[in-house]
C-alpha positions as a Markdown table, in Angstrom:
| # | Residue | x | y | z |
|---|---|---|---|---|
| 1 | Unk | 70.9 | 48.5 | -164.8 |
| 2 | Unk | 71.1 | 52.0 | -163.9 |
| 3 | Unk | 73.9 | 54.2 | -165.2 |
| 4 | Unk | 75.1 | 57.5 | -164.2 |
| 5 | Unk | 74.8 | 60.2 | -167.0 |
| 6 | Unk | 78.1 | 62.4 | -166.3 |
| 7 | Unk | 78.0 | 65.6 | -168.2 |
| 8 | Unk | 80.9 | 67.8 | -168.5 |
| 9 | Unk | 81.4 | 71.6 | -169.8 |
| 10 | Unk | 81.3 | 71.8 | -173.1 |
| 11 | Unk | 80.4 | 75.2 | -173.9 |
| 12 | Unk | 77.2 | 76.9 | -175.6 |
| 13 | Unk | 76.3 | 73.2 | -177.3 |
| 14 | Unk | 76.1 | 71.5 | -174.3 |
| 15 | Unk | 74.4 | 74.4 | -172.0 |
| 16 | Unk | 71.8 | 74.1 | -175.6 |
| 17 | Unk | 71.2 | 70.1 | -174.7 |
| 18 | Unk | 70.7 | 70.5 | -171.2 |
| 19 | Unk | 68.1 | 72.9 | -171.6 |
| 20 | Unk | 66.5 | 71.1 | -174.7 |
| 21 | Unk | 66.6 | 67.5 | -172.3 |
| 22 | Unk | 65.3 | 69.0 | -168.9 |
| 23 | Unk | 62.1 | 70.3 | -171.0 |
| 24 | Unk | 61.9 | 66.9 | -172.1 |
| 25 | Unk | 58.6 | 64.4 | -171.2 |
| 26 | Unk | 60.2 | 62.2 | -168.1 |
| 27 | Unk | 62.7 | 65.0 | -166.8 |
| 28 | Unk | 60.1 | 67.5 | -165.5 |
| 29 | Unk | 59.9 | 67.9 | -161.4 |
| 30 | Unk | 57.2 | 66.5 | -159.5 |
| 31 | Unk | 55.7 | 64.7 | -162.4 |
| 32 | Unk | 55.1 | 61.5 | -160.4 |
| 33 | Unk | 56.1 | 59.1 | -157.8 |
| 34 | Unk | 59.6 | 58.0 | -159.7 |
| 35 | Unk | 61.5 | 59.9 | -162.2 |
| 36 | Unk | 62.8 | 58.4 | -165.6 |
| 37 | Unk | 66.4 | 59.9 | -164.5 |
| 38 | Unk | 67.1 | 56.9 | -162.1 |
| 39 | Unk | 70.2 | 57.2 | -159.7 |
| 40 | Unk | 73.1 | 55.1 | -160.3 |
| 41 | Unk | 74.3 | 51.9 | -159.4 |
| 42 | Unk | 77.5 | 50.5 | -159.7 |
| 43 | Unk | 77.8 | 46.8 | -160.5 |
| 44 | Unk | 80.0 | 44.7 | -162.7 |
| 45 | Unk | 78.2 | 43.1 | -165.1 |
| 46 | Unk | 79.0 | 39.9 | -167.7 |
| 47 | Unk | 78.0 | 42.0 | -170.5 |
| 48 | Unk | 76.7 | 45.2 | -170.9 |
| 49 | Unk | 72.7 | 46.5 | -170.8 |
| 50 | Unk | 70.7 | 49.4 | -171.4 |
| 51 | Unk | 69.8 | 51.7 | -168.5 |
| 52 | Unk | 66.7 | 50.5 | -167.5 |
| 53 | Unk | 63.4 | 52.8 | -165.5 |
| 54 | Unk | 63.3 | 52.2 | -162.0 |
| 55 | Unk | 61.1 | 49.3 | -160.7 |
| 56 | Unk | 57.4 | 49.6 | -160.0 |
| 57 | Unk | 54.7 | 46.5 | -158.6 |
| 58 | Unk | 53.2 | 46.9 | -162.3 |
| 59 | Unk | 56.6 | 46.7 | -164.3 |
| 60 | Unk | 58.1 | 43.5 | -162.0 |
| 61 | Unk | 54.8 | 41.4 | -162.3 |
| 62 | Unk | 55.5 | 41.8 | -165.9 |
| 63 | Unk | 59.3 | 42.2 | -166.6 |
| 64 | Unk | 60.3 | 39.0 | -164.4 |
| 65 | Unk | 57.9 | 36.0 | -166.1 |
| 66 | Unk | 59.1 | 37.8 | -169.2 |
| 67 | Unk | 62.6 | 37.2 | -168.2 |
| 68 | Unk | 61.2 | 33.7 | -167.3 |
| 69 | Unk | 59.7 | 33.2 | -170.7 |
| 70 | Unk | 62.8 | 34.1 | -172.5 |
| 71 | Unk | 65.3 | 32.8 | -170.2 |
| 72 | Unk | 64.1 | 29.8 | -167.8 |
| 73 | Unk | 62.9 | 27.2 | -170.3 |
| 74 | Unk | 65.6 | 23.9 | -169.8 |
| 75 | Unk | 64.4 | 21.6 | -172.5 |
| 76 | Unk | 66.3 | 18.5 | -171.4 |
| 77 | Unk | 64.2 | 18.6 | -167.6 |
| 78 | Unk | 61.8 | 16.2 | -166.9 |
| 79 | Unk | 63.2 | 13.5 | -170.0 |
| 80 | Unk | 62.6 | 16.2 | -172.1 |
| 81 | Unk | 59.3 | 17.5 | -171.5 |
| 82 | Unk | 61.1 | 20.3 | -169.7 |
| 83 | Unk | 61.3 | 22.7 | -166.8 |
| 84 | Unk | 62.6 | 25.9 | -165.1 |
| 85 | Unk | 66.6 | 26.0 | -164.6 |
| 86 | Unk | 67.7 | 26.9 | -161.2 |
| 87 | Unk | 69.2 | 30.1 | -161.9 |
| 88 | Unk | 71.2 | 32.2 | -165.0 |
| 89 | Unk | 72.9 | 34.9 | -165.2 |
| 90 | Unk | 71.3 | 37.1 | -167.2 |
| 91 | Unk | 72.3 | 38.9 | -170.8 |
| 92 | Unk | 75.6 | 35.8 | -171.0 |
| 93 | Unk | 76.2 | 34.6 | -174.9 |
| 94 | Unk | 75.4 | 31.8 | -174.7 |
| 95 | Unk | 73.3 | 31.6 | -171.4 |
| 96 | Unk | 74.9 | 30.5 | -168.3 |
| 97 | Unk | 72.4 | 28.4 | -166.1 |
| 98 | Unk | 72.2 | 26.4 | -163.0 |
| 99 | Unk | 75.1 | 27.8 | -161.1 |
| 100 | Unk | 76.4 | 25.8 | -157.9 |
| 101 | Unk | 77.6 | 27.4 | -155.0 |
| 102 | Unk | 81.1 | 27.8 | -156.5 |
| 103 | Unk | 80.0 | 29.8 | -159.9 |
| 104 | Unk | 80.4 | 27.0 | -161.9 |
| 105 | Unk | 77.8 | 26.9 | -164.2 |
| 106 | Unk | 76.6 | 23.0 | -165.0 |
| 107 | Unk | 73.9 | 23.9 | -167.9 |
| 108 | Unk | 72.3 | 20.8 | -169.0 |
| 109 | Unk | 73.8 | 18.4 | -167.0 |
| 110 | Unk | 73.4 | 14.8 | -166.5 |
| 111 | Unk | 71.3 | 14.0 | -165.1 |
| 112 | Unk | 70.1 | 17.7 | -165.3 |
| 113 | Unk | 69.6 | 19.6 | -162.1 |
| 114 | Unk | 65.7 | 20.8 | -161.4 |
| 115 | Unk | 63.5 | 21.7 | -158.3 |
| 116 | Unk | 60.0 | 20.6 | -159.5 |
| 117 | Unk | 58.9 | 23.0 | -156.6 |
| 118 | Unk | 59.8 | 26.5 | -159.0 |
| 119 | Unk | 57.7 | 25.1 | -161.6 |
| 120 | Unk | 54.7 | 24.9 | -159.1 |
| 121 | Unk | 55.7 | 28.4 | -158.0 |
| 122 | Unk | 55.5 | 29.5 | -161.5 |
| 123 | Unk | 52.2 | 28.3 | -162.7 |
| 124 | Unk | 50.8 | 29.6 | -159.0 |
| 125 | Unk | 52.3 | 33.2 | -160.5 |
| 126 | Unk | 51.2 | 33.0 | -163.8 |
| 127 | Unk | 47.2 | 32.3 | -162.6 |
| 128 | Unk | 47.5 | 34.9 | -159.9 |
| 129 | Unk | 48.4 | 37.4 | -162.9 |
| 130 | Unk | 45.9 | 35.9 | -165.2 |
| 131 | Unk | 43.2 | 36.3 | -162.5 |
| 132 | Unk | 43.5 | 40.1 | -161.9 |
| 133 | Unk | 45.0 | 40.6 | -165.8 |
| 134 | Unk | 41.8 | 38.6 | -167.7 |
| 135 | Unk | 42.0 | 40.2 | -171.1 |
| 136 | Unk | 46.2 | 39.9 | -171.0 |
| 137 | Unk | 47.4 | 36.9 | -173.0 |
| 138 | Unk | 51.1 | 37.4 | -173.4 |
| 139 | Unk | 51.5 | 34.2 | -170.8 |
| 140 | Unk | 49.0 | 32.1 | -171.7 |
| 141 | Unk | 51.5 | 29.9 | -173.5 |
| 142 | Unk | 53.4 | 30.2 | -170.7 |
| 143 | Unk | 50.8 | 28.7 | -168.6 |
| 144 | Unk | 49.9 | 26.0 | -170.9 |
| 145 | Unk | 53.1 | 24.6 | -170.7 |
| 146 | Unk | 54.2 | 24.6 | -167.6 |
| 147 | Unk | 50.9 | 23.4 | -166.4 |
| 148 | Unk | 51.6 | 20.2 | -168.0 |
| 149 | Unk | 55.3 | 20.4 | -166.7 |
| 150 | Unk | 53.4 | 20.8 | -163.5 |
| 151 | Unk | 51.0 | 18.0 | -164.0 |
| 152 | Unk | 53.6 | 15.3 | -165.0 |
| 153 | Unk | 55.9 | 16.5 | -161.6 |
| 154 | Unk | 53.1 | 15.6 | -159.2 |
| 155 | Unk | 50.6 | 13.1 | -160.9 |
| 156 | Unk | 51.3 | 10.2 | -157.7 |
| 157 | Unk | 54.2 | 12.2 | -156.3 |
| 158 | Unk | 53.1 | 14.2 | -153.1 |
| 159 | Unk | 55.2 | 16.4 | -151.6 |
| 160 | Unk | 56.7 | 16.7 | -147.5 |
| 161 | Unk | 56.0 | 20.6 | -147.4 |
| 162 | Unk | 52.5 | 22.0 | -146.0 |
| 163 | Unk | 53.2 | 25.1 | -148.1 |
| 164 | Unk | 52.9 | 22.9 | -151.0 |
| 165 | Unk | 49.2 | 21.7 | -149.9 |
| 166 | Unk | 48.9 | 25.3 | -149.3 |
| 167 | Unk | 49.8 | 25.8 | -153.4 |
| 168 | Unk | 47.8 | 23.2 | -154.9 |
| 169 | Unk | 44.5 | 24.4 | -153.2 |
| 170 | Unk | 45.1 | 27.8 | -154.2 |
| 171 | Unk | 45.3 | 26.4 | -157.9 |
| 172 | Unk | 42.5 | 25.4 | -157.6 |
| 173 | Unk | 40.7 | 27.8 | -156.2 |
| 174 | Unk | 42.3 | 30.1 | -159.2 |
| 175 | Unk | 41.9 | 27.3 | -162.4 |
| 176 | Unk | 39.3 | 25.2 | -161.1 |
| 177 | Unk | 41.3 | 22.1 | -162.5 |
| 178 | Unk | 40.1 | 19.1 | -160.9 |
| 179 | Unk | 43.8 | 17.4 | -161.3 |
| 180 | Unk | 45.0 | 20.1 | -158.4 |
| 181 | Unk | 41.9 | 19.0 | -155.9 |
| 182 | Unk | 42.9 | 15.6 | -156.6 |
| 183 | Unk | 46.5 | 16.9 | -155.8 |
| 184 | Unk | 45.5 | 18.3 | -152.9 |
| 185 | Unk | 43.4 | 15.2 | -151.4 |
| 186 | Unk | 46.7 | 12.7 | -152.4 |
| 187 | Unk | 48.7 | 15.8 | -150.3 |
| 188 | Unk | 46.8 | 15.6 | -147.7 |
| 189 | Unk | 46.9 | 11.4 | -147.0 |
| 190 | Unk | 50.8 | 11.9 | -147.5 |
| 191 | Unk | 51.1 | 13.9 | -144.5 |
| 192 | Unk | 48.6 | 12.5 | -142.4 |
| 193 | Unk | 50.7 | 8.9 | -142.3 |
| 194 | Unk | 54.1 | 9.4 | -144.0 |
| 195 | Unk | 55.7 | 11.5 | -141.1 |
| 196 | Unk | 53.4 | 12.0 | -138.5 |
| 197 | Unk | 53.3 | 8.8 | -136.0 |
| 198 | Unk | 49.8 | 8.7 | -134.4 |
| 199 | Unk | 50.8 | 6.2 | -131.4 |
| 200 | Unk | 53.0 | 9.2 | -129.6 |
| 201 | Unk | 51.5 | 12.5 | -131.1 |
| 202 | Unk | 54.4 | 13.5 | -133.0 |
| 203 | Unk | 56.2 | 14.7 | -136.4 |
| 204 | Unk | 59.3 | 13.3 | -137.4 |
| 205 | Unk | 62.0 | 11.4 | -139.7 |
| 206 | Unk | 64.5 | 8.8 | -138.9 |
| 207 | Unk | 68.0 | 7.7 | -140.2 |
| 208 | Unk | 70.8 | 5.5 | -139.6 |
| 209 | Unk | 72.3 | 8.5 | -138.2 |
| 210 | Unk | 69.6 | 9.3 | -136.1 |
| 211 | Unk | 67.1 | 6.8 | -135.2 |
| 212 | Unk | 65.5 | 8.6 | -132.3 |
| 213 | Unk | 63.7 | 10.9 | -134.9 |
| 214 | Unk | 64.3 | 14.0 | -135.8 |
| 215 | Unk | 62.2 | 16.7 | -138.0 |
| 216 | Unk | 62.8 | 20.2 | -139.6 |
| 217 | Unk | 60.3 | 22.7 | -137.3 |
| 218 | Unk | 58.6 | 24.4 | -140.5 |
| 219 | Unk | 58.1 | 21.2 | -142.1 |
| 220 | Unk | 56.1 | 20.1 | -139.2 |
| 221 | Unk | 54.7 | 23.3 | -138.5 |
| 222 | Unk | 52.9 | 23.3 | -142.1 |
| 223 | Unk | 52.0 | 19.8 | -142.5 |
| 224 | Unk | 49.7 | 20.4 | -139.0 |
| 225 | Unk | 48.6 | 23.2 | -140.8 |
| 226 | Unk | 47.5 | 21.4 | -143.9 |
| 227 | Unk | 45.5 | 19.1 | -141.9 |
| 228 | Unk | 43.7 | 21.7 | -140.2 |
| 229 | Unk | 42.7 | 23.2 | -143.6 |
| 230 | Unk | 41.7 | 19.5 | -145.4 |
| 231 | Unk | 39.9 | 18.6 | -142.2 |
| 232 | Unk | 37.9 | 21.9 | -142.8 |
| 233 | Unk | 37.4 | 21.7 | -146.0 |
| 234 | Unk | 36.9 | 17.8 | -146.4 |
| 235 | Unk | 35.0 | 17.5 | -143.3 |
| 236 | Unk | 37.2 | 15.6 | -141.9 |
| 237 | Unk | 37.5 | 15.0 | -138.5 |
| 238 | Unk | 40.7 | 12.9 | -137.8 |
| 239 | Unk | 42.7 | 15.0 | -140.2 |
| 240 | Unk | 41.3 | 18.1 | -137.5 |
| 241 | Unk | 42.4 | 16.0 | -134.8 |
| 242 | Unk | 46.0 | 14.9 | -136.1 |
| 243 | Unk | 46.5 | 18.6 | -137.0 |
| 244 | Unk | 46.0 | 19.9 | -133.8 |
| 245 | Unk | 48.5 | 17.0 | -132.1 |
| 246 | Unk | 51.0 | 17.9 | -134.6 |
| 247 | Unk | 50.7 | 22.1 | -134.0 |
| 248 | Unk | 50.6 | 21.0 | -130.5 |
| 249 | Unk | 53.5 | 19.2 | -130.7 |
| 250 | Unk | 55.5 | 21.1 | -132.3 |
| 251 | Unk | 54.9 | 24.0 | -129.9 |
| 252 | Unk | 56.0 | 22.5 | -127.0 |
| 253 | Unk | 59.2 | 20.9 | -128.2 |
| 254 | Unk | 60.5 | 23.7 | -130.5 |
| 255 | Unk | 58.6 | 27.2 | -129.6 |
| 256 | Unk | 61.1 | 30.0 | -127.8 |
| 257 | Unk | 58.5 | 31.4 | -125.7 |
| 258 | Unk | 61.1 | 34.5 | -124.5 |
| 259 | Unk | 62.1 | 35.5 | -127.8 |
| 260 | Unk | 58.4 | 34.4 | -129.9 |
| 261 | Unk | 60.1 | 32.6 | -132.2 |
| 262 | Unk | 60.6 | 28.6 | -133.4 |
| 263 | Unk | 64.4 | 27.4 | -134.0 |
| 264 | Unk | 64.2 | 25.2 | -137.3 |
| 265 | Unk | 65.2 | 21.5 | -136.8 |
| 266 | Unk | 64.9 | 19.2 | -133.7 |
| 267 | Unk | 66.7 | 15.9 | -132.9 |
| 268 | Unk | 66.1 | 12.9 | -130.1 |
| 269 | Unk | 62.4 | 13.3 | -131.1 |
| 270 | Unk | 61.9 | 9.4 | -128.6 |
| 271 | Unk | 63.8 | 8.2 | -125.9 |
| 272 | Unk | 65.5 | 4.9 | -125.8 |
| 273 | Unk | 62.6 | 3.3 | -124.2 |
| 274 | Unk | 60.3 | 4.7 | -127.5 |
| 275 | Unk | 58.6 | 7.2 | -125.1 |
| 276 | Unk | 58.7 | 10.8 | -126.3 |
| 277 | Unk | 61.7 | 13.0 | -125.1 |
| 278 | Unk | 60.6 | 15.6 | -123.1 |
| 279 | Unk | 63.8 | 17.8 | -123.9 |
| 280 | Unk | 64.6 | 17.5 | -127.5 |
| 281 | Unk | 67.9 | 18.9 | -128.8 |
| 282 | Unk | 68.5 | 21.3 | -131.6 |
| 283 | Unk | 69.4 | 19.5 | -134.9 |
| 284 | Unk | 73.1 | 19.8 | -135.8 |
| 285 | Unk | 74.8 | 17.5 | -138.6 |
| 286 | Unk | 74.0 | 16.8 | -142.1 |
| 287 | Unk | 70.9 | 16.3 | -143.5 |
| 288 | Unk | 69.6 | 13.4 | -145.4 |
| 289 | Unk | 71.0 | 15.4 | -148.4 |
| 290 | Unk | 74.2 | 16.3 | -147.1 |
| 291 | Unk | 73.2 | 20.1 | -146.2 |
| 292 | Unk | 74.7 | 20.8 | -142.9 |
| 293 | Unk | 72.3 | 22.1 | -140.5 |
| 294 | Unk | 72.6 | 23.8 | -137.0 |
| 295 | Unk | 68.7 | 23.3 | -135.7 |
| 296 | Unk | 69.2 | 26.6 | -133.0 |
| 297 | Unk | 69.2 | 28.9 | -136.4 |
| 298 | Unk | 66.2 | 31.4 | -137.0 |
| 299 | Unk | 65.6 | 32.3 | -140.5 |
| 300 | Unk | 62.9 | 35.1 | -141.6 |
| 301 | Unk | 61.8 | 32.9 | -144.3 |
| 302 | Unk | 61.2 | 29.7 | -142.6 |
| 303 | Unk | 59.4 | 32.0 | -139.7 |
| 304 | Unk | 57.3 | 33.9 | -142.7 |
| 305 | Unk | 56.5 | 30.4 | -144.1 |
| 306 | Unk | 55.1 | 29.1 | -140.5 |
| 307 | Unk | 53.3 | 32.1 | -140.3 |
| 308 | Unk | 51.7 | 32.0 | -144.0 |
| 309 | Unk | 50.6 | 28.5 | -142.9 |
| 310 | Unk | 49.0 | 29.7 | -139.9 |
| 311 | Unk | 47.1 | 32.2 | -141.4 |
| 312 | Unk | 45.6 | 29.8 | -144.3 |
| 313 | Unk | 44.7 | 27.2 | -141.6 |
| 314 | Unk | 42.7 | 30.2 | -139.7 |
| 315 | Unk | 41.2 | 31.7 | -143.2 |
| 316 | Unk | 39.5 | 28.0 | -143.1 |
| 317 | Unk | 38.7 | 26.9 | -139.8 |
| 318 | Unk | 38.1 | 30.6 | -138.3 |
| 319 | Unk | 39.8 | 29.3 | -135.0 |
| 320 | Unk | 40.7 | 32.2 | -133.5 |
| 321 | Unk | 43.6 | 30.8 | -131.2 |
| 322 | Unk | 45.9 | 30.5 | -135.1 |
| 323 | Unk | 45.4 | 34.5 | -135.7 |
| 324 | Unk | 46.5 | 34.5 | -132.4 |
| 325 | Unk | 49.6 | 32.2 | -132.7 |
| 326 | Unk | 50.3 | 34.6 | -136.2 |
| 327 | Unk | 50.2 | 37.9 | -134.0 |
| 328 | Unk | 53.1 | 36.6 | -131.8 |
| 329 | Unk | 55.3 | 35.4 | -134.3 |
| 330 | Unk | 54.9 | 38.7 | -136.2 |
| 331 | Unk | 55.5 | 40.8 | -133.4 |
| 332 | Unk | 59.6 | 40.5 | -133.3 |
| 333 | Unk | 59.5 | 40.8 | -136.6 |
| 334 | Unk | 58.0 | 44.2 | -136.8 |
| 335 | Unk | 60.5 | 46.5 | -138.1 |
| 336 | Unk | 59.6 | 48.7 | -134.3 |
| 337 | Unk | 60.5 | 48.1 | -131.9 |
| 338 | Unk | 62.5 | 45.3 | -133.7 |
| 339 | Unk | 62.7 | 42.7 | -130.8 |
| 340 | Unk | 65.1 | 40.0 | -132.4 |
| 341 | Unk | 67.5 | 43.3 | -134.5 |
| 342 | Unk | 66.5 | 41.3 | -137.7 |
| 343 | Unk | 65.3 | 44.0 | -139.5 |
| 344 | Unk | 68.1 | 46.7 | -140.9 |
| 345 | Unk | 67.0 | 50.2 | -139.6 |
| 346 | Unk | 69.6 | 51.6 | -142.6 |
| 347 | Unk | 69.1 | 49.4 | -145.3 |
| 348 | Unk | 65.8 | 47.8 | -144.6 |
| 349 | Unk | 64.8 | 44.6 | -144.9 |
| 350 | Unk | 66.0 | 41.5 | -143.0 |
| 351 | Unk | 69.4 | 40.2 | -142.0 |
| 352 | Unk | 69.4 | 36.1 | -143.1 |
| 353 | Unk | 69.5 | 34.7 | -140.0 |
| 354 | Unk | 70.2 | 34.7 | -135.8 |
| 355 | Unk | 71.3 | 31.4 | -134.5 |
| 356 | Unk | 70.9 | 30.2 | -130.4 |
| 357 | Unk | 74.3 | 28.2 | -129.8 |
| 358 | Unk | 73.1 | 26.2 | -127.1 |
| 359 | Unk | 71.2 | 22.5 | -127.3 |
| 360 | Unk | 67.9 | 23.0 | -126.4 |
| 361 | Unk | 64.6 | 25.6 | -126.0 |
| 362 | Unk | 64.9 | 25.5 | -122.1 |
| 363 | Unk | 67.9 | 27.0 | -122.5 |
| 364 | Unk | 69.0 | 28.1 | -126.3 |
| 365 | Unk | 71.7 | 30.5 | -125.3 |
| 366 | Unk | 72.0 | 34.4 | -126.2 |
| 367 | Unk | 71.4 | 34.8 | -129.9 |
| 368 | Unk | 74.3 | 36.1 | -132.3 |
| 369 | Unk | 73.1 | 37.9 | -135.4 |
| 370 | Unk | 74.5 | 38.0 | -138.3 |
| 371 | Unk | 74.7 | 40.9 | -140.4 |
| 372 | Unk | 76.8 | 40.1 | -143.5 |
| 373 | Unk | 73.9 | 38.6 | -145.6 |
| 374 | Unk | 70.0 | 39.4 | -146.8 |
| 375 | Unk | 67.9 | 36.6 | -148.1 |
| 376 | Unk | 66.5 | 38.5 | -151.5 |
| 377 | Unk | 63.9 | 35.8 | -152.1 |
| 378 | Unk | 63.1 | 34.0 | -148.9 |
| 379 | Unk | 62.3 | 37.4 | -147.0 |
| 380 | Unk | 59.4 | 38.2 | -149.7 |
| 381 | Unk | 57.5 | 35.9 | -147.7 |
| 382 | Unk | 57.0 | 38.3 | -145.3 |
| 383 | Unk | 55.3 | 40.6 | -147.5 |
| 384 | Unk | 53.2 | 38.2 | -148.3 |
| 385 | Unk | 52.3 | 37.3 | -144.6 |
| 386 | Unk | 52.2 | 40.3 | -143.1 |
| 387 | Unk | 49.4 | 41.7 | -146.0 |
| 388 | Unk | 47.5 | 38.4 | -145.5 |
| 389 | Unk | 47.8 | 40.0 | -141.6 |
| 390 | Unk | 46.8 | 43.0 | -142.5 |
| 391 | Unk | 43.7 | 41.8 | -144.2 |
| 392 | Unk | 42.4 | 39.4 | -141.5 |
| 393 | Unk | 43.4 | 41.9 | -138.9 |
| 394 | Unk | 41.9 | 45.1 | -139.8 |
| 395 | Unk | 45.1 | 46.8 | -140.9 |
| 396 | Unk | 47.3 | 46.6 | -138.4 |
| 397 | Unk | 50.4 | 45.6 | -139.9 |
| 398 | Unk | 49.8 | 48.4 | -143.1 |
| 399 | Unk | 53.2 | 50.1 | -142.1 |
| 400 | Unk | 54.8 | 46.9 | -142.6 |
| 401 | Unk | 53.5 | 45.8 | -145.6 |
| 402 | Unk | 54.8 | 49.5 | -147.2 |
| 403 | Unk | 58.0 | 48.8 | -145.8 |
| 404 | Unk | 58.1 | 45.4 | -147.3 |
| 405 | Unk | 56.8 | 46.5 | -150.8 |
| 406 | Unk | 59.5 | 49.1 | -150.6 |
| 407 | Unk | 62.2 | 46.3 | -150.3 |
| 408 | Unk | 61.0 | 44.3 | -152.8 |
| 409 | Unk | 60.6 | 46.8 | -155.3 |
| 410 | Unk | 64.1 | 48.8 | -154.5 |
| 411 | Unk | 66.0 | 46.6 | -152.8 |
| 412 | Unk | 65.9 | 43.7 | -153.9 |
| 413 | Unk | 65.3 | 43.9 | -157.1 |
| 414 | Unk | 68.5 | 43.1 | -159.1 |
| 415 | Unk | 67.1 | 45.3 | -162.0 |
| 416 | Unk | 70.5 | 44.3 | -163.7 |
| 417 | Unk | 69.2 | 40.3 | -164.2 |
| 418 | Unk | 65.7 | 41.3 | -164.7 |
| 419 | Unk | 64.8 | 39.3 | -161.3 |
| 420 | Unk | 65.7 | 38.5 | -157.5 |
| 421 | Unk | 69.0 | 36.7 | -156.5 |
| 422 | Unk | 69.3 | 34.4 | -154.0 |
| 423 | Unk | 71.6 | 35.8 | -151.7 |
| 424 | Unk | 72.9 | 39.9 | -151.2 |
| 425 | Unk | 74.9 | 41.4 | -148.9 |
| 426 | Unk | 73.6 | 43.5 | -145.9 |
| 427 | Unk | 73.6 | 46.6 | -148.5 |
| 428 | Unk | 71.8 | 44.8 | -151.2 |
| 429 | Unk | 74.3 | 44.2 | -153.9 |
| 430 | Unk | 75.3 | 40.4 | -155.4 |
| 431 | Unk | 77.6 | 38.2 | -153.5 |
| 432 | Unk | 81.3 | 38.0 | -154.6 |
| 433 | Unk | 83.4 | 34.5 | -154.6 |
| 434 | Unk | 86.1 | 34.2 | -152.3 |
| 435 | Unk | 87.1 | 30.9 | -153.1 |
| 436 | Unk | 87.8 | 28.5 | -155.7 |
| 437 | Unk | 89.0 | 29.4 | -159.7 |
| 438 | Unk | 86.0 | 31.4 | -159.8 |
| 439 | Unk | 87.2 | 33.6 | -157.0 |
| 440 | Unk | 86.4 | 37.8 | -157.7 |
| 441 | Unk | 83.3 | 36.8 | -159.6 |
| 442 | Unk | 80.0 | 37.8 | -158.3 |
| 443 | Unk | 77.2 | 36.0 | -157.4 |
| 444 | Unk | 74.5 | 37.5 | -159.7 |
| 445 | Unk | 72.7 | 34.7 | -161.4 |
| 446 | Unk | 68.8 | 35.3 | -160.3 |
| 447 | Unk | 67.1 | 32.2 | -159.1 |
| 448 | Unk | 63.8 | 31.0 | -160.2 |
| 449 | Unk | 63.0 | 29.6 | -156.5 |
| 450 | Unk | 63.6 | 33.7 | -155.2 |
| 451 | Unk | 61.6 | 35.1 | -158.5 |
| 452 | Unk | 58.5 | 32.9 | -157.4 |
| 453 | Unk | 58.5 | 34.1 | -154.1 |
| 454 | Unk | 58.7 | 37.7 | -155.0 |
| 455 | Unk | 56.0 | 37.3 | -157.5 |
| 456 | Unk | 53.6 | 35.4 | -155.4 |
| 457 | Unk | 54.1 | 38.4 | -152.7 |
| 458 | Unk | 53.7 | 41.3 | -155.5 |
| 459 | Unk | 50.9 | 39.7 | -156.3 |
| 460 | Unk | 49.3 | 39.4 | -153.0 |
| 461 | Unk | 49.2 | 43.0 | -152.9 |
| 462 | Unk | 45.9 | 44.9 | -153.3 |
| 463 | Unk | 45.1 | 45.9 | -157.2 |
């Protein structure tokens, strides 16, 4: 936490102290990009914490893993093998962990709340750090421990998210561990068969309440991009063909061409006859997990993940049409001209989302922008997206890389918690619970998902 230093007149003694302090190292003007005397920030913390220096990329990519190493391990997860807590409130004794949205800390509940995806991201960030700091061994034990956990979690258990395929591919590149190569192959077979319906050329799921098919748009696009990559990497023509089919399907049914964005969730994929519905509708209701979904919502995190999937597909295939799609998706997300209004010109960073209130891509309605909250972790996917695109497009996005780096280091990073929060106010303060038994408390717990995304983004920057 950053504290303001207060001085009150106390005669000659104080004058002498001021002179001595201002002559000390670290107080001299112009001594570097950031002074060790930092500006104040008023925060309400559960326990006092010492003053911390101004954040830097180099400091964050060490301090956040240290926080995870010290506080993140849940020994009850995976039947005692362990895994990461979902979140925790830094500095509490005993440590408060696994908060729900109402501010209740569940700790090691039975069964324990866990998310294998954050374990996967953590291993990925540890490998990225290791490859950039070969002589640094401080996280080697963590890497070994969580590698064993991830292998347990992903052996014969593929995932429906295409970005998991991307991560597994990169883990094989970084580690040369054959486990990841086998996991990649299992993942692509799953993506090609679980929700892709080759007979009608569509990607969708079904449920009792949605028998005619529905799908999260980002998952469909990621699956298509993963299949394009796999087709190129493994010289498998059918995977390439299926990837192209899924991509064409998503663009036809879920892409708002006037706004250059995808909506988030589509419904009614099939007609009563079983043929493809030419006019799908935005999904509105609860998914299988009981989460309330508004399919007309466009979130920055989902848009960034879609862009990254297309970028990874381009890197594997060198299909220029994929890079064209990336540039089209990035255009309205640039700070200038800020076509969608998602960029906050005053406090920097992106507002969490905007929503199209109508029902179809042909008639989506006028988008409604919410300026109340920001997603501190999810939006940092845009830092990585701009960085990768900038590398591939010859410096086209360098200004946005710098802007998003500033967001990651000086805005989204929650120094008091040595990590990143899931959501914050528009001016980058922790949200405050408004109702329930914990009303008035700050939602100041750092989350492993947000920290994993942030580390991946910061470690994507040139060293």
